[in-house]
Steps between C-alpha positions, in 0.01 A plus 500: 500500500271255313628363173263503205449173300638671186822576676582147572391392151726774356808379693417137376485625142825694539681203653376282201622754250837519667529123492385480128773769417767303681397182325515663157844649576620158615377333179671772294831443694467116447428547131799723450737285708399172312518643132763697334751700661354463847633145552846591414500814715382316798750228440783763478376658820504183697859420360623843610354471850634139533850616379489792742408273790773250413753781457420632848509146649844441358639829628429367851680164451 
């Protein structure tokens, strides 16, 4: 079956819109993470993950 020109153009447009939406979401997450509560929450999360890993490593030794 032959593709029409508008179908490939539509796919390109949809792809561009998905990339644009992903970029906007990424910027919002970065803004949240660098200002206000986001930075402390991310720091707390990394501390919990690190403490969990260290606790498991110590249980083996």
